[in-house]
N, C-alpha and C positions, 0 to 999 in steps of 0.2 A: 889719639883723637878719636870720640866718639863717632859711631859708624850716625848717619844721617836716615832719621825715621821718615820711612816709605806712606806717602797718608794712603795709600790705600791700604794698603796691611794692617793700620792705623784702623780701618773703618771694619776692615773685615774683622779686624779682633772681639772689636768694637760689639756691633756684628752680633758676634758669638755670643760674647756675654748677655746679652740683650734677649739671645734666645735663651738661654740655659733657666736668664727668669723666669720664662713666661714659662717655663716648666715649673718652677719653682714658687711662682703665684700658684697657679693650677693644684700642685702639688700640697698645696698651705690652706687652702681656702676650704670652711665647712659643708661640708654634702650639702647639706641644708638647703644651700643657695643655685644651685649647679642649674636646676632648671625651673625652682621659686617664680611664684611676680607673673604681672602680666607685660608684653610688649618684648622687645628686642634682650632674651635671658643671658644670664652668664655665658653656655651653654655653646649659644646663637655667638656669643662673643668671639668665641674663645675661636670658632670653625673658622667665626671669618678671614680672623688673627691668622689661620693656619693655612687656609685654601688662599689670599691675595699674594699673590708671583708665583704660585707655582704654574701658572702654565708662561712665565719670561721663561725659569726653566729648563722648563722639559724644549721651551721652541732652543734657547741657548745651546741647549746639548743633545740631543736626541735619543741617546745612547747612554746616557747616567740615567738611574735610578731614582726616580722623583720618586716622594713615598706620594699619595694618595688624597683627595681631598675629606674633609669629615663633614659625613651628616647636620647638621645644628639640631638635629630633632632625636636624633640616639646616640651622637657624640657622647664620652664618659667620661671623665675625669683622664682616669688611667690608659686610655686611647688616646686623647690630647696629649699629656705628658711623654708618651709612642712614639706621637704625628710628630709632636714640637720638635723629638729629635733629631728623628733621619731627617727634616729641613733643614735643622740644623748645620748638618753635616752636608748635605746636599747642594748647601749655599755655598759649604766654606771650599767645598771641590768645584762646582762652575763656576760661581764670581769670581773663585781664587784665579782661574784661572784666565779669567775672560780681564780682570786686573791684572796681570803677567802680562798676556800678551796685546793689552793695550788694546781690544774688543767690545765693543758692545751687550747690552744683555737684550735677542732677540724681540723687539717687541716695546720694548720700553722706551721711550723715548728720548733718555738721556746717556752717560755712560754708566761704567755700572762701576763706580764712586757712589753715584750717587745713588746706585737702585737701593748702598746698604744706607746711604741715609737718611733716604726716602722710609724702606720698610724698621730702622731706627726709631721714626718717629711713627710713623704709623702705627708701630704695634706697643708703643709706648703710653701713648693716646688713650687705644682700647684697655691699656694695663689701667689708665684711670679709670675708667666709664670703671670697670671689672670694680675695682678695689671700693668704688662710689656706691656701686650698684648695691655689693656686699651689706654695706653698712645700712643702707636704704631696707635691707630685706633683715634685718637687726641682727646682722650675723658681720661685723665689724673684723680685720686683719687686726689678729694681734701686733705690739708693739715689735714681736720680735722677726716676725714678719716684715711688717714696713719696716720693717731700719735691712734686714736682711737682704733687699731687693734691690739696694743700693748698695753693697758689697757686692761690687761690678766684678774685681780680684779676682776673688774667692767663688765670686760664680764663673766663671768665665776658666777654672779652674776645674772644675768636676766634671 
């Protein structure tokens, strides 16, 4: 008989794949769009995506190495990709332990599984904004990249 799926572990795997997709998107953006335009730039959106949730992780496990925040004015694509990777590992470790132990994420108003669901939605929303902004700036993502953002199984293995 197959093993029953654990909802928390499934959400953690889904978050991990989503976090990798954040990196994938940044890696495939045309550099011309990074700081272009008026208002909230793609660089600022990426910094915001990364920075959200970091303080909850630090409070939940003060001993863990949680990546630093990104500055929306100075962040580069390379820094963002590294930071997204470090945050992915921190979430897997800290939230993974909280799920296993039945603990909450400190300061977050809901349980650890809801933290993951919240940030899955949060990041997906901002990926849509980034995709739209790149198109508005005259550099839409190519079909291969758009398709690649939906290849969750492949991204999760990277």
